[in-house]
N, C-alpha and C positions, 0 to 999 in steps of 0.2 A: 731538131728536137729534144725537149727537154727529160732527162734522163728522169724514172723515181727514184725517189731516196726509200731504202729499206736499211734502219735501224738493227744491230745487233749486238748483243750485253754479252759477253766472255766471260765464264767468271772459272777460272784457272788460278793455279800456282806457277806454274812452265811459265816462263819466257818464251821458254822456244817450240812451246807451242801455241803462244801467240802469233809470233815469228810466221810459223807455218800455215797458221787459218789465214793470216791478215795476208802473204803472198799469194795462199793460194785464191782467195779470192781476188787479189787484181788481176789477175789471169784468167779470168769467167767472165767472158765479153758476154754482155748482155744490153739491148736495146734500149730498152725500158728503165733497167734498174739501176741504181746506184749504190751498194751498199754502201754502210758506214759502222765499223767498228769499235764496239766503247770495252775497253778491255779493266775487269776488277780480281785484284790478286787472291780478296779472301772477302768471308761474307759480309764486315761492319759497315760496309755501304748500302750491299742488296735493299735497306727498308727506301730510304730515298732515292735510287733509279727505278727500284722498282713499281712505285705511287710517280713515278712523272708519266707512266703509261705509255709511252712513244717507240718500244719497243718489238718489234714483229716477230721474232728470234732470237729467243735463250739458247744460249749455247754452253754448258752445266761440265764442267768435271764430274763423275760417277761418283764422288766423296760426295761434295758441296749437294749434289743433286738428293742425298739422304738425307741431308739435314733441312732443305728446302720440303722437303716432304711431308718429315715431322711436323713442320710450320704450315704444311698445308697448301701451299703455294703449286705445287707441280696438275692442280686438277684444271685448271683455267687458263695456264697458259703454255704455249709451242714451246718446247725444251728439248734441246738435242744432249744425248748426253756422250763426253768422251768417253772413253773403255781401252781398260786393257785387253781386252778379250770378247767375244763374242757371246758369252754366254752370259757373264756382265753384262754386254747391251740390250739381250732379248728380258733379260733381270728388269734393266729398268722401263723398258717397253711394259712391260705389265707391273709395272708399279705406276706407270700414267705417263712416263716420256713421249712424244710425239715418234721419236730418231733416234739412233744413234750412231756415233762414228768410232769404227776403229782406227788409233792414233795409229798403226804402223799399216794401214792400208788406205790413208788420208791422202786422193790426190783432188786436183779441181774439177772435174767429170765428177766423182761420187756427190763433191760439194753440189756444189749444182745441183742435181738430182733430187739433194738431200731438201735442198732448202725451197726449190719448186712443189716438191707433194711437200713439205709444212707448212708450206705459206697457202696452198692452197686448200689440204686439208681444213688448217686454221680458219680461213675464210667462213668454206662451207659450214661450220657448227659455230661460229659466231654468226655467222647470218639465219642456219635453222636457231639457233639460243634467243637472237633479236625478233625471230618468230612468233617465237612460245613465250618471249618477256611481254609483246604487245596485243597479244592472244590474251594473254594471263591477265594484266592489265587492262584490255578491255573490257572483260567478262567483270573484271574485280568492278570497275567504273561501274558499267551497269547495273551488277546487279547486286551493290554495296546498297545497305537500309539506309545512308541516309543521303539527302540531296546531292547533286555533287555539280556543279560549272565552273564555267569560266569564263569572265570579262575583260573582253580589249578595248581597250583604249587607241580610237584612231586618229592622225594626227591632225583634223581638227579641235579635239579633247571628247567626242563624243565617243561614248563608252557603249557598246554590243556585248548581244549575247556570241560568246566562240558556242562550245561546245554544253550541253547539259546532260546527267541521264535519266534513265525512264521515271526515279522515284521525284528528283525536282521538277520535270515534267506537270505530274499530279500534283504536286503544290500547287502550280500556279492557273493547273487545268488548262492547260494547250499540251498538243504533240509537240514532243520536244524538235522534231523538223523545223517548224512554225515559228519557234522558240529561238534557234541560231542566228544570226544576223540583225536578229531586231535590240534596238535603244532599249535601255533600262528604262528610260521614261513611257513604255508602250505596255510593260508590264505593272512596275513597281508602284505604287504612290510615289510622290513627290520625299514625303519627309524620309524614305529608303534612299534613296536615289544619292538623296545629300552623306547620308554613312556611304556609299560605293565612291563618292567626290572625296569623300574624307579619308579615304584610305591611298586615294590615289600621292593627295598630299603630301598627307604626315609621313606619307612612307611607315609604319605601322599597321599591326594588325587588329583590326576591329569585328567585334563580336559584341551581338543584340539579339533580346527575342523580340521574336514576332507571331502575332496572333490572326491567321485565319481561320475562314468557313468555309471547311469542307464537306459536303453530304449532310448540308444539314446540323455541320457541327463542328463547334470553336477547335479549332487543334493549336497549341505555342509550338513554335519549333528556333530550337537556337541558331544564328546565322552566325559564322564566321569567318570575315576576311582574309587574305594573305594578300600582296603586291610581291609581285615577280619582279625577278631586276633580270636582262639579257650581257652579255657580256662588257657592257660598256657603263654595265651600274647605272644602268638605268630603268623606271618603273614605266612594264610597257605592258601590265596585264593583271588581270588579278583571278585567282583561284579560292572558291569558295564550298562551304560547305553546309546543308540544315538537314539539324538532326531533330525529329519529333521525339518535345521533351514535353507531352503531355500528360501520360502516365505519371511519371517523376513530381511535374509539378499539381499534379489531383493530389498528390502522396504525400506530396508538402503538404498539399494545404488541408488533408484529411489530416497528418500529427497536430498540425498546430489546430486547427480544430477540436480534436479527442483532448489534446493536454489541455485547451480552455476550458469545452466542459468537463473534465479533471478535476481542475485547477476551481471550478467555478461549484463542483457539486462535493467538492471535500470544503469551501468555503462554505456552501447551503446549510449541511448535516452539522455542520459545527457549531452553525448561528442556533442550527433548528435543536442538538441536545442537550446546549448552554442551558435549556429550561426546563427545570419539571414543570410546571403549571403548564395543560394541553390547552389553553384559550391562547398560549402566548407563542405554544409551537403550532399550532394552526394558523397565525393572522402571519410569523412568521415566514410560512412556508407561502402562502400565497402571494406574499408581499415579492418575496427575493423570485420567486421564478416567472412572475412579471416584467422585472425587469432583466434576465435572467434569460428570456424568450422571447423580449419585445413584441410581448402579445397585449395587447387591448383589454380580457378580462381574462381572470382564474378564479378559482371556484372550488370550494371543496363541498360536497354534497355529503349530508348525514342519512341512513335509514334510523328511520325510530322505530321502538317498539311496535305501536299501529299496522306499519306497514307503509308510511307515509314516508318522505324525501322532505328533507328542506337542506336548506342551503345557509349554513352556519358559518361561510366565509367568504372574504368577496376582496380580489380587488381590481377595480378596473379604470379606464381612462377615466375623466372630466369628459368628454365626448359620446358617451352610452350611457342605458338607463342603469340601474344598478338590481343584479337581483337578489342582497341578502333578504333572506327571512324568508323567502317562495316556499311555498310548501305546494309539492309537487303531488297529490291525491289519489289524482286518474290513474285506475287500475293498469290501464297500458303504457304509460311510462314505467309504475313499478317492475312489472314483466319485462318489458325492454331492461330497465335498467340493473335490477338483483339479480336475474338467472343469467342474461347474455355477458357477465365480465366475472364467473365467479369461478373461472377455470383459470385467473390471472393473468385472461388475453387485454388485449387492447383493442380499440378503435379509433382509426381515425378519418377525417372528412373534410377534402379540401374543399368541397365547395357543396353544399347544402342545396345549392339550383343543381347538380346533375349527380341528387342521391334519393331514390325511392326512399321515402319516409313516408310516415302517417301525417295524412292531412293535420290535423290536430300535433302534434309532435312539432309541424311542419311551422305552425303558426307563432306555437310559444315561442321557435326560436328565431321568429321572424319578428316578433316582438321586443325582442333583446336586441337585435341587429343583429344573432349569428352567422358570417358567412364560412369560418373555419373551428372543429370542434376536435381535440383529439385529448381521450377518454383510457381513463387507466385508473380499475378497480383497488381500491387498500381494504383490502382481507387479513385480516385476525384471525389470528390462530392463539386457541384455550387448550392450555397443557393439562392430560388429563392425569385426574391426581386423586389416591385418597388417601387415609390419615397417616397410612406407615410407606407408600410407593409412588414414585413420581415417574408416570408408564410416555418411552419415543412418542409415543401414537399423538396428535393433536386435532385438537375439533377446527376448521375453517369455518368463520361467517365473513358476509360483503360485509366490513363496518362504513361506507362510502364511497362516494369516487373521486377523481380530482382531475379539473379537467382544463386545460388550457383552449384561447378559446377568439380567433380573428375575428375582428370585427368591423375592419377597413374596407375588405378583400381576401379571396381567398387565398389559400396555403397550403405548398403541399409541406407533408411532415417528413421531418426527414429519419432515418434509421438511428442515424447517434442522435435526435433528440428524444426520440422513441423513448431507445433504450438509457436515455441518461436520467426520462421523470421516472421509467421503471427503477432506479437503481434507488432515485429518491424516495421515490414509496415505499421502496424499502428501511431506509432510513427512517424515515416518517413513522411509518410501523413499528421498528425500534425505541426510538423518541416516545412513541404514545402509549407504548406498554412501558418504558420506566416510566411515565406521571402516572399511570394511572394504577402501577403499581406502590406509588410514593402517595399518591391522593388514599388508596386502599390502606395500605398501612399507619399514617397520620389518625384517618378517622379510625383503625383499631386501638390508635394509642392514643384518643380522644375520649374515645368511646370508654377504655378502660378506666385512661384518668379518673374520668364520669361517676364510672363504676365503682373502683376505689374508692375516690372522696365521700360515695353517697353512703359504703359499707362504711369508712372510715366515720363517718361521722352521725350513723346511726350504732353504730357500737359506741362510740360517744355517747349518745344520747342515752341511749337504753341503759350504759353502766351508772351512767352519773341518773338516770331516773331510778334506778333496780333500786340503789342504794340504800332510800328515803327504807320504803316499807318493807326492804330487806329487813335492816337495821331493830325495826319495831314485832320483825318476826325474831331478833336474835337477841332482844331486850329479852320479851315475854319466855323466851327460849331458856334463857336461863333466870328468871324470875321464876318460873317451873320447876327448876335443878336444883336453886336454893332453899323453898321453903317446903317442897315435899318428896325433895330425895329422903328415903326410906323411911315415908309415914307410906304410899302406894305401896302394890306390890310390888315385885323381883322384877314383873314385865313392863309396869309402867315405868321403873329406873333405866331399864332398858332402851324404851322406845324415847323419851326424855334424852339423853343420854346420843342415841341415833340423830334426834334432831336438831340438837346442840353444834353435833361436831358436820352433821350435811352442813349449815346456816353458817359457819367458819369458812368450808371449803370454799361454799357459794362467795361469800366475802371477797375469800383470797382473789377468785379467778375474776371476777370483778374487778377489784384492785387493780391486777393483770393488765385484764384488760382494757381498762383505764388509761395503764402508762401505754401500753401498744398503741390504742389511738393519738395518746397526745405524743407519738416520735416525729410527723412529720406536720405535728401543729404547731412547733416551735419556732420560732422566729427570733432574728436576731440574736443567735445565741453560740456564736460559733466567734472564737476569742484565739489565741494563742496561748498555749494550756501545754504544760511539761508533762508528758507522760507517767515521769516519777513521782510527780505529784496524784496521780489520778490511780493508781497501782498501791500506793501507803494511805490514801482514803479504804479504796476499797477494801485493806485487808482493815483496814481501823474499824469497817459497818462489821466487818464478820470477825472480830477479836475475840469472842467468846466461842460460836462454835471453832474458829482454829485451835481454841486452846482444849475447846472438851475433845477435838479429833485425833492432837497431839500432829497436828501438821507442820511441815518444816514446806514455808515458801522460800524461793530464791527468786530476785529479778538481778536484772545489772542497771547497773548506774548508768548507764551512758544512754538511755531511755533518749528519745528526739523530742522536740519541739515542734506541735503540729497546731494549727487552726483548726480545733475540731469545737463541737459541745462538749463541751467538762464533763455535764454531769452529766450526757445519756454514756458518756464512754466508762466513770466510774460506775455506772446500770451495770455496761455488759462485762466488764473483770469482776464485775461483785456476783455478777449468774455464771459465769464460768467459772471462775476458782469457788461457789458454793454447788456446785455440780462437782467438781471433782471431790470435794469433803463429804456428798450425798452420797456419791457411788464408787466410794470407797474400797475398797477388798481387806483382810484383815491384817495388814498391816501398818503402820502409819503411813497416811497418804503424804507424798512427796510430788511439788506440783512446779516447777522451773514458767519462768516464763523469760523471752529472751525476743530482740528484733533482728531483721538486718534488711545493710536498705541495698535497694534493687536499679533497675534501670532506670523506672518512671516511679516505683514505689516502695513502702515502707509495710516489708512485712511478719507481722506480730505470728506468734506465736505458745499457748500455755499446756504444757507437757505433764502428765499427771502419771500415779503406778494404779491407776484400778482398776477395776473391771473388764471396763474396755466395750465395747460396743459391735458387735455382729455386720458384717457390709450391705447386708440388703437392708438394713433398718438406717444406717450413716443420711440416706435423706429425707428420711421423714422424718427424722428431729429438729428440722428445721418447719416444717408445718405445724403454726397453731391447734392447738390442745392436744398436740397427738403424745402420746404416752408411750413406754415400752417397758411399765413395770405398773403392778398395780397398787388404789393407794396404802394399801398394809405393807406391801414390800420398800415400798422407797413413794413418800410424798409430794403432794407438788401441782401444779394447776397445769403444766406442759405449754408453755405461753413462754417459756424465760431465751431459749435457743433463738423463736422469732423473735422477739425482742430484738437482741442480740443481731440477731440478718440484719431486720430492719431500720436499726442502726449505724453498722458497717456501710448499707445499702443505701444510705442518704446520704454518706459520706463519700460518695463513688470507688466503695471498695467492693471486697468479696471476699467472701466467708467459707472454708470450709472442717471438714475433720477425716483426721485419718487413727486407723485405731483396727486394733485387732483382739478379738474375747481374750478375755484374761490378762491382756499384755499392756492395757494402760491407755491413754484418750492423747491424741494431742488436735487442738482446734488452731486455728490458719483464719486470721483476715491481713485483707492490706488494706491501705489508707495512701493516696494518691502522694508520690512526693509532691511540693508544691513550690519547692526550688524551681520547678521545670514550668 
């Protein structure tokens, strides 16, 4: 009878111990066991011997046992420790050893008994562990959320099912007991069967996606096939898994669709917002939406003042009739269309044949072959404001409806499509608001320009036509003064003097008014001009007044050359210098003219040491015919600074004043830097 080999690995530094144990093993007479002893003198080669896994028993010095325990080798091996005392041996058993040998008490009887007990205990433990592992893996196999299966290859090359779990059985729609042993061609279509054959012959892992219909819904599964080799290296089996990736695919599809919709929304919104023309905005909206939604027709309906509704824009495929310019005046339509959507809701019909609607309205939709209809309200909000405040609340009004229609067949409108259309309507509202605001501003500017032109024309005509009769009155007033002064009584002389003075003032006002109206009427008068020449000419025109007031005027020699109306800026400097002379204080006037170059403008300043202007009057002085003093105090027409402002504005600049009472005045004005 052949004896069974039992391999023992001995780990000890002592040769004596090795010889003792080897001698004892030779003396043991067992019928079925032939002990094979391998000796290691240190731990350096332990890993290579341990990985061999052929040893049934490990005999280890206690010192080495402690080292192995730190490396977690002791929990799964039948280890016998070699100890110098019973106390050390008991401690080793408590630490995980199966048994211990007292080196001073070793004999063949104790060694035989210990080896039998150790082997029996280890085999029982191993058997229990194998049962536990088998139960664990069986539970894991059955309860796995993935479908698991094996495919065996018979000697004739036929592929048959080995084992399958319940998840895979549900995928196939058959009980798993019926699947085992069946050929895969009985369950799988030919295209899939080829993939299994490819896995066998290519000896490589293969994965693919498969879509199957279960419970009236399509599900996508990821199938993975792994070839398994036997000890001879031959492929004898395929093990595979099937994972349900339907939600993952739906999530990816949803993300792709949402990304596409976001990109389309940005693209259409950009195209809509690029124009500030209402008609172009509406046309762009319907055209882009028809392409984006693959719709047969997109229309925009606007509610009119009289309560009717009109199709103002449309984009429709050539196969279907046009709704453009159609007026919907029936009260039923207006009630439905105007009130149903006021709260910003939407209405989606997948098929008008399955919707309960009014018979007349149904006929109207049939006339234009509408099968599916998605309607979003265009609600406009007007901000509440008065002259001084803008209130946070606003008034909502329905402006119209945006309708996307399918005519060739019914259509199910998705949540993404509805939300996208709602967001697009918000962009449309913004674009329409901006366009309406611009249109209103343009109309206001045009009306203001027309009004100003008419006013200037009136001022020019009136001033021009008044000159002739005023000249007649002036001539006769002066004739009366010349012939009858001191020939009539004192009151008559006084009245004649009042009349002559009033006529003179009126003539000055008419002359100034004519000059004011001519500021914007002059054409082709701009040329490059040195401001030093302008200032010198203005000073020359006022030379007598300057000498009379003993005024000192200082200006820089580095004044710029700019393209301006030469004569108008002579008038401007003449008016500002004249004001400084007129509104002087008790000391002689000192006037300084300077300029600084800033980022995009030249800033001029004319500074004096006169009586100054109170802050509350500093804006009034630029208004036409506005005066702060009486004629007796300071004569004048009150139009000089208005002319200055108009000249500066004509050249694209601004003018303002800074002053304090009794501390002088500084006028500033800017001219754009034409080099920029």
